[in-house]
C-alpha positions as CSV (number, residue, x, y, z in Angstrom):
1,M,26.9,19.0,-16.4
2,K,23.2,19.7,-15.1
3,K,22.4,15.7,-14.7
4,I,25.4,15.3,-12.6
5,I,25.1,18.3,-10.6
6,S,21.6,17.2,-9.9
7,I,22.4,13.9,-9.5
8,L,24.9,14.9,-6.8
9,F,23.0,17.2,-5.1
10,V,19.8,14.4,-4.4
11,I,22.5,12.2,-3.1
12,S,23.8,14.8,-0.9
13,I,20.5,15.3,0.3
14,I,19.9,11.4,1.3
15,L,23.2,10.6,2.6
16,F,22.8,13.8,4.8
17,G,19.3,13.1,6.3
18,Y,21.0,9.3,6.7
19,T,23.9,10.2,8.6
20,Q,22.8,13.6,10.4
21,K,19.2,12.8,11.3
22,D,20.2,11.4,15.1
23,I,22.0,15.0,15.5
24,L,19.4,16.8,13.8
25,I,16.6,15.2,16.3
26,E,18.2,16.1,18.8
27,L,18.9,19.7,18.4
28,V,15.1,20.1,17.4
29,K,14.1,18.6,20.6
30,Q,16.9,21.1,22.5
31,D,14.6,23.8,21.4
32,G,17.5,26.0,20.2
33,P,17.8,29.5,18.8
34,Y,17.8,27.0,15.4
35,A,14.9,24.3,16.0
36,V,12.8,25.7,13.7
37,L,15.0,25.7,10.7
38,I,16.0,22.4,11.4
39,S,13.0,21.3,12.1
40,M,12.3,22.6,8.2
41,L,15.2,21.1,6.8
42,M,14.2,17.9,8.2
43,V,10.9,17.9,6.7
44,T,12.7,18.8,3.4
45,I,14.8,16.0,3.2
46,C,11.7,13.7,4.2
47,V,10.0,14.9,0.8
48,F,13.3,13.4,-1.2
49,F,13.2,10.4,1.1
50,P,11.7,9.4,4.4
51,V,14.6,9.4,6.4
52,V,12.3,9.6,9.0
53,P,8.7,8.4,8.2
54,F,6.5,12.0,8.2
55,T,3.8,11.0,10.5
56,V,7.0,10.7,13.1
57,L,8.4,13.9,12.4
58,G,5.1,15.9,11.7
59,G,3.7,14.8,15.4
60,M,7.3,15.3,17.0
61,I,7.0,18.6,15.4
62,G,3.8,19.7,16.4
63,A,3.9,18.1,20.0
64,L,7.3,20.4,20.5
65,F,6.1,23.7,18.9
66,G,2.3,23.3,18.8
67,A,-0.7,22.9,16.5
68,T,-0.3,25.9,14.9
69,E,3.4,26.5,14.7
70,G,4.2,22.8,13.7
71,L,2.0,23.6,11.0
72,F,3.8,26.2,9.5
73,I,6.7,24.1,10.1
74,S,5.8,21.3,8.5
75,Y,3.9,23.0,6.2
76,T,6.6,25.2,4.8
77,G,9.2,22.5,4.7
78,A,7.1,19.9,2.8
79,M,6.7,22.8,0.4
80,I,10.0,24.2,-0.4
81,G,11.0,19.9,-0.5
82,T,8.4,19.5,-3.3
83,L,9.0,22.5,-5.7
84,L,12.8,21.8,-5.4
85,F,11.8,18.0,-6.2
86,F,9.9,19.0,-8.9
87,F,12.6,21.4,-10.8
88,I,15.0,19.3,-10.3
89,S,12.8,16.1,-12.0
90,R,11.8,18.7,-15.1
91,Y,15.3,20.4,-15.4
92,G,17.6,18.1,-13.7
93,F,17.7,14.7,-14.8
94,R,14.7,13.7,-17.1
95,D,16.3,10.5,-18.2
96,W,16.6,9.1,-14.4
97,A,13.3,10.5,-13.5
98,Q,11.5,8.8,-16.5
99,S,13.6,5.5,-16.1
100,T,12.0,5.5,-12.6
101,L,8.3,5.9,-13.9
102,Q,8.7,3.6,-16.2
103,K,8.5,1.1,-12.9
104,Y,5.2,2.6,-12.6
105,P,2.4,2.4,-15.5
106,K,-0.4,3.9,-14.0
107,V,2.0,6.6,-13.4
108,M,2.3,7.0,-17.0
109,E,-1.1,7.0,-18.0
110,Y,-1.7,9.5,-15.2
111,Q,0.6,11.8,-17.1
112,E,-1.9,12.4,-19.8
113,I,-4.4,13.5,-17.1
114,L,-2.0,16.3,-15.7
115,N,-1.5,17.7,-19.2
116,R,-5.8,17.5,-19.7
117,N,-7.0,18.8,-16.2
118,S,-3.9,19.8,-13.8
119,F,-5.3,21.5,-11.1
120,I,-8.1,18.8,-10.2
121,A,-5.8,16.3,-10.9
122,I,-3.0,17.1,-8.5
123,L,-5.1,18.1,-6.3
124,V,-6.7,14.9,-5.8
125,A,-3.6,13.0,-5.6
126,R,-2.3,15.0,-3.2
127,L,-5.4,14.5,-0.8
128,I,-5.6,10.8,-1.8
129,P,-2.1,9.8,-1.8
130,I,-2.3,6.7,-4.0
131,I,1.0,7.1,-5.4
132,P,4.1,7.9,-3.2
133,A,5.0,11.3,-3.3
134,P,8.6,11.4,-4.9
135,V,7.4,9.4,-8.0
136,F,4.5,11.8,-7.9
137,N,6.5,14.5,-7.9
138,A,9.1,13.3,-10.7
139,A,5.6,12.8,-12.6
140,C,4.9,16.1,-12.5
141,G,8.0,17.6,-13.5
142,L,8.2,15.3,-16.8
143,S,5.1,16.6,-17.6
144,K,4.0,19.9,-19.2
145,V,2.4,21.4,-16.1
146,D,3.0,24.8,-15.3
147,W,4.7,25.0,-11.9
148,K,2.4,27.6,-10.7
149,I,-0.4,24.9,-11.3
150,F,1.5,22.4,-9.3
151,F,2.5,24.8,-6.5
152,L,-1.2,25.9,-5.9
153,A,-2.4,22.8,-6.0
154,S,-0.3,20.9,-3.8
155,A,-0.3,23.6,-1.4
156,I,-4.0,23.4,-1.1
157,G,-4.0,19.4,-1.0
158,K,-0.9,18.9,1.5
159,I,-3.1,21.3,4.1
160,P,-5.5,17.6,5.8
161,N,-2.7,15.8,6.4
162,I,-0.2,18.1,7.7
163,F,-2.9,19.7,9.9
164,I,-3.9,16.4,11.6
165,V,-0.1,15.4,11.8
166,S,0.8,18.5,13.1
167,F,-2.7,18.8,15.7
168,A,-2.3,15.0,16.7
169,G,1.3,15.5,17.7
170,A,0.3,18.4,19.6
171,N,-2.2,16.8,21.5
172,I,-0.5,13.3,22.4
173,I,1.1,14.2,25.9
174,H,-2.6,15.3,27.3
175,N,-4.7,13.0,25.2
176,K,-2.8,9.8,23.5
177,W,-5.7,8.0,22.9
178,F,-7.3,10.8,21.0
179,S,-4.5,11.9,18.9
180,I,-4.5,8.1,18.2
181,S,-8.0,7.9,17.2
182,L,-7.9,11.1,15.6
183,Y,-4.8,10.4,12.7
184,G,-6.3,6.5,12.4
185,S,-9.8,7.6,11.3
186,Y,-7.8,10.2,9.0
187,L,-5.7,7.3,7.8
188,L,-8.9,5.0,7.5
189,I,-10.7,7.8,5.7
190,I,-8.1,8.1,3.2
191,S,-7.5,4.5,2.9
192,M,-11.4,3.7,2.0
193,A,-11.4,6.9,-0.7
194,A,-8.2,5.3,-2.2
195,C,-9.9,1.9,-2.6
196,F,-12.9,3.5,-4.0
197,I,-10.8,5.3,-6.6
198,V,-8.5,2.0,-7.5
199,S,-11.5,-0.1,-7.7
200,K,-13.7,2.5,-10.1
201,R,-10.2,2.1,-12.4
202,M,-9.3,-1.3,-12.3
203,P,-11.1,-2.9,-15.5
204,K,-13.4,-5.8,-14.9
205,V,-12.0,-9.2,-15.9
206,L,-14.7,-11.6,-16.6
207,P,-13.9,-15.4,-16.5
208,E,-13.9,-17.0,-20.2
209,K,-16.8,-19.2,-21.0
210,N,-15.9,-23.1,-21.6
211,T,-17.1,-23.2,-25.0
212,K,-15.9,-27.2,-25.3
């Protein structure tokens, strides 16, 4: 019963996000009394599946509400979605999550790292998102990581990306090129760091010598 309820819950969230995203975006743009809550809801939905790319959504929220309030809205919504995904993976449908993770062998290896050094492993994964966030949330839910450690490391690791997106969005109207350059520089730094980590972990394959 827990599996059925969890699967239906996730499907409902994704379908709701897909079918209602245009209406929700319009409600946010109108800046009505529920605009903040609707913005948080949209960010929460995007944690499960990016019905709207977070760069676009977070930038829009930053542009509408300003950098500080936009950061608070996006950050709160992201953490609510992250914890929901974690607990659903852990207690709702372990079998489904496990079969999904089989497609990512490196993620299965990462589970052992999570068990040995949970806080640092989660923090680095949040700062340098090599692994897709939904897959990573499921991996943590299936591991033996304490939920409080998962929450704390995720809460710290998500700050830079959400701050950059919110700040860039808040300034895009006044200085478009500054916002583009800021986020572009951030992506460049993250990409370089990700490439460095991947290259260090990839086994070096030496060509076989021809003995004939």
